[in-house]
C-alpha positions in Angstrom: 29.1 19.7 -13.2 26.2 22.2 -11.7 23.4 19.6 -9.4 20.5 21.4 -10.8 18.4 22.6 -13.8 21.1 25.4 -14.2 23.1 23.0 -15.6 24.1 23.8 -19.7 22.9 20.5 -20.5 19.9 21.5 -19.6 19.8 24.1 -22.1 21.2 23.9 -24.8 21.1 20.4 -27.0 24.6 20.5 -28.5 26.5 20.4 -24.6 22.9 17.7 -24.1 24.5 15.5 -27.2 28.3 15.3 -26.1 27.4 14.7 -22.6 25.2 12.0 -23.4 27.9 10.3 -26.4 30.4 10.3 -23.2 28.1 8.4 -20.8 26.9 6.0 -24.1 29.8 5.8 -26.2 32.4 5.5 -23.1 35.3 4.1 -25.2 34.3 5.8 -28.5 31.6 5.9 -30.4 29.6 2.7 -31.3 27.6 1.3 -34.4 23.5 0.8 -33.5 23.6 -1.4 -37.0 26.7 -3.7 -36.6 28.0 -3.2 -33.6 31.7 -1.9 -34.1 33.4 -0.1 -31.7 35.8 3.4 -32.3 36.0 2.8 -36.1 33.4 5.5 -37.1 34.2 9.0 -38.8 32.5 12.3 -37.7 30.9 13.9 -40.7 31.3 17.6 -40.8 29.7 18.7 -44.1 27.7 22.3 -44.1 24.5 20.3 -44.5 25.7 18.0 -42.1 23.1 17.9 -38.6 25.6 17.6 -35.1 26.8 14.5 -33.9 25.9 12.0 -37.0 29.2 10.1 -37.3 29.5 7.4 -40.2 30.6 3.6 -39.5 33.6 2.8 -41.6 32.8 -1.1 -41.2 28.9 -1.2 -42.9 29.0 2.5 -44.0 25.6 3.0 -41.9 25.0 6.6 -40.4 24.0 7.8 -37.2 23.9 10.0 -33.9 23.9 8.9 -30.1 20.3 8.7 -30.5 20.1 6.0 -32.5 18.8 2.7 -30.7 17.6 4.2 -27.8 14.4 5.9 -26.4 15.0 9.3 -28.1 15.9 8.1 -31.9 14.0 10.2 -34.3 12.1 11.7 -31.2 11.5 15.9 -32.2 11.9 16.9 -29.0 15.4 18.7 -28.5 17.6 16.1 -26.3 18.3 19.3 -23.7 14.6 18.4 -22.4 14.5 15.0 -23.0 17.6 15.6 -20.2 15.8 18.4 -18.0 13.2 16.6 -17.8 14.4 13.3 -17.3 16.7 15.0 -14.3 13.0 16.6 -12.8 11.5 13.5 -12.3 14.6 11.8 -11.0 15.1 14.7 -8.9 10.9 14.3 -7.6 10.9 12.2 -4.1 7.1 12.0 -4.8 7.0 11.6 -8.6 6.0 15.1 -10.9 2.9 15.3 -13.2 3.3 15.3 -17.2 1.6 19.2 -16.9 4.4 20.3 -15.0 7.1 18.9 -17.0 5.6 20.5 -19.8 5.1 24.0 -18.3 8.9 23.8 -17.2 10.7 22.7 -20.4 8.2 24.1 -22.7 5.9 21.5 -24.6 2.7 20.7 -25.0 0.8 18.2 -21.9 0.2 15.6 -24.7 4.0 15.6 -25.4 5.0 15.6 -22.1 2.7 12.6 -21.2 4.3 10.8 -24.2 7.3 12.3 -23.1 7.6 10.6 -19.0 6.2 7.5 -20.0 9.4 7.1 -21.9 11.2 7.6 -19.4 9.5 5.4 -17.1 10.1 2.7 -19.3 13.8 3.6 -19.4 13.3 3.1 -15.4 12.2 -1.1 -15.2 14.9 -2.5 -14.1 16.0 -5.7 -16.0 17.8 -7.4 -13.4 16.3 -10.3 -12.0 18.6 -11.6 -9.9 17.1 -13.2 -6.7 17.4 -10.1 -3.7 17.9 -11.1 -0.4 20.8 -13.9 0.9 21.9 -15.4 4.0 21.0 -13.1 7.5 19.4 -11.4 4.8 15.2 -10.0 5.7 12.9 -9.1 2.7 9.9 -8.3 3.9 6.5 -8.9 1.6 3.4 -6.6 1.3 0.7 -5.7 -0.9 -1.2 -2.5 -1.2 -4.4 -1.8 -3.8 -4.2 1.6 -6.3 -7.2 3.0 -7.7 -10.9 2.4 -7.2 -13.9 4.9 -5.7 -13.4 5.2 -2.4 -17.2 3.9 -1.7 -15.9 0.9 -2.7 -13.5 0.2 -0.4 -15.2 -2.1 1.0 -17.1 -4.5 -0.8 -14.5 -6.1 -2.6 -16.4 -10.0 -3.0 -13.8 -11.1 -5.5 -10.5 -10.9 -4.0 -9.4 -13.4 -1.3 -9.6 -12.3 2.7 -11.9 -9.2 1.5 -8.1 -7.3 0.6 -8.2 -4.3 -1.1 -11.5 -3.1 -3.2 -13.6 -3.1 -5.9 -11.6 -0.9 -9.1 -8.4 -1.3 -7.2 -5.2 -2.6 -9.0 -3.1 -4.6 -6.3 1.0 -4.2 -6.3 3.1 -6.3 -5.1 6.5 -4.8 -3.3 9.2 -7.2 -1.9 11.9 -5.0 0.2 15.0 -6.2 1.5 15.8 -4.4 4.2 18.8 -1.7 3.9 18.5 -2.8 0.4 16.5 -2.7 -2.6 12.6 -2.9 -3.6 11.3 -4.9 -6.1 7.3 -4.3 -7.1 4.8 -5.9 -10.0 1.4 -5.1 -10.7 0.0 -8.4 -10.3 -4.4 -9.6 -11.3 -5.2 -10.4 -8.0 -2.5 -11.2 -5.2 -3.4 -15.5 -4.3 -0.7 -18.3 -3.1 -0.8 -18.9 -6.9 0.0 -15.2 -8.3 2.6 -14.5 -5.4 4.7 -18.4 -5.4 6.6 -18.0 -8.8 7.4 -14.4 -7.3 9.4 -15.1 -4.5 10.9 -17.7 -6.3 12.2 -15.7 -9.3 13.0 -12.8 -7.5 14.2 -13.7 -4.0 16.8 -15.7 -2.4 16.4 -19.5 -0.8 18.3 -18.4 2.5 16.7 -15.0 2.9 14.1 -14.5 6.1 10.7 -13.5 5.1 8.8 -11.1 7.0 4.5 -10.4 5.8 2.3 -9.5 8.1 -0.7 -12.5 8.5 -2.3 -12.7 5.2 -3.3 -16.1 4.8 -1.9 -16.1 1.1 1.9 -16.4 2.8 2.6 -19.5 4.4 1.7 -22.2 1.9 4.9 -20.3 -0.2 7.4 -19.7 2.3 8.4 -23.0 3.7 11.5 -23.3 1.2 12.9 -20.2 2.8 15.4 -19.5 5.8 12.4 -18.2 7.6 9.0 -16.8 8.0 8.1 -14.2 10.2 4.2 -12.2 10.5 3.2 -9.9 12.6 -0.8 -9.0 13.0 -2.0 -5.9 11.7 -5.8 -7.1 12.0 -5.3 -7.0 16.1 -3.0 -3.5 16.1 0.1 -5.2 15.4 2.5 -3.3 14.2 5.9 -4.6 15.5 7.5 -6.6 18.4 10.8 -5.0 18.6 13.4 -4.2 16.0 13.3 -7.0 14.1 9.4 -8.2 13.7 7.8 -5.6 10.9 7.3 -4.6 8.1 7.6 -1.4 8.9 10.1 -1.1 5.5 7.7 -1.7 3.3 5.4 0.4 4.7 7.4 3.2 4.3 7.6 2.5 0.5 3.7 2.4 0.2 3.6 5.4 1.5 5.8 7.1 -0.6 4.3 5.6 -3.5 0.6 6.2 -2.9 1.2 9.4 -2.2 2.3 10.2 -5.0 -0.3 8.3 -7.0 -2.5 10.2 -5.2 -1.1 13.5 -4.6 0.6 13.9 -7.8 -1.1 12.1 -10.3 -4.2 11.9 -8.9 -5.4 8.7 -11.1 -3.2 6.3 -12.9 -4.6 3.7 -15.2 -3.9 -0.4 -14.7 -1.9 -0.3 -18.2 0.4 1.9 -17.1 1.1 0.7 -13.1 4.2 -1.1 -14.3 5.5 2.0 -15.5 4.5 4.9 -12.4 5.7 1.8 -10.5 9.2 1.3 -11.8 9.7 5.1 -11.4 9.0 4.9 -7.8 11.3 2.1 -7.7 14.6 3.1 -9.7 14.1 6.4 -7.0 14.3 4.3 -3.8 16.9 1.8 -4.9 18.7 5.2 -6.1 18.3 6.7 -2.9 20.0 9.4 -0.7 20.4 7.2 2.2 22.5 4.9 -0.2 24.4 7.8 -0.9 23.1 8.7 -4.3 21.8 12.9 -5.2 19.5 14.0 -7.6 22.5 14.3 -10.2 23.9 10.5 -9.4 20.1 9.5 -9.7 20.1 11.1 -13.2 23.1 10.0 -14.6 22.7 6.5 -13.3 19.2 5.8 -15.6 21.2 6.6 -18.6 21.8 3.4 -19.6 18.3 2.2 -19.6 17.4 4.3 -22.9 19.6 2.1 -24.6 17.2 -0.5 -26.5 14.2 0.4 -25.2 13.0 2.6 -28.2 9.1 3.3 -27.0 6.9 4.6 -30.3 4.2 7.0 -30.0 1.7 4.5 -31.4 2.1 1.7 -28.5 1.2 3.4 -25.1 -1.6 5.0 -26.9 -3.2 1.4 -28.0 -3.1 1.2 -24.0 -4.6 4.7 -23.1 -5.3 7.8 -24.2 -3.7 10.7 -22.2 -5.3 11.7 -18.7 
């Protein structure tokens, strides 16, 4: 298959449907109503829409999009796939306006479409990262807010962050994956359950000099720090948090340069997008098309209606 937008699946709805069926139904059609696999008949009437099956077990009709993010969408399936590929191949993200121009839909439609795709990228694997002889770097960054308030925050401990900014904490395993989350504030109390849930106790932790970490790192294999406030960003090749800082540089460039403004209500979805691309990066041997194909299973069971995101925020 062509590793670009010239692929037929991005221009022909039937080709897109056949491509999706081959990846969602590897061993034959699976009925989303009763779960029976390989017991469905393809309907072929003159007025029957392409790709409609009838389950021989429960007698219910279905297509490959039922039970997925694409269910009941009026947007052609090839445009869904094209939008997903654009997001997967844009290291620092791509705006809804640009996606809309490239696939031929309105800005409002593209905005909702992009949020659906981001929802499919949210990681459902919560198994701990790290392990014996592995290092996980932990740090936080702050997204949004006004520059004039940069040093005015009295609410966040240790004067970290700024008024109106949303904290994002990231856990990065060196040579491995990143796992990020949006928190209401960064304190020992809010971080403790994050570390206990997402990091193996056999892991060596690396952080900056923040006082929030020492009280909650005793149960791990070890805890090293670098003193950023004193201008120290690394000692040798081991003592540093450069890996997580590099991830933040990509995230910040995307937020500031591509999206310009991200509401706190949707921040988790944007972070999931950047996490997914980082965890399926070229450095791990995953190219744009491979990253796109690996994202497909995430659409199953994650239907997002138009009303849900609009209850949180209107399209920017």
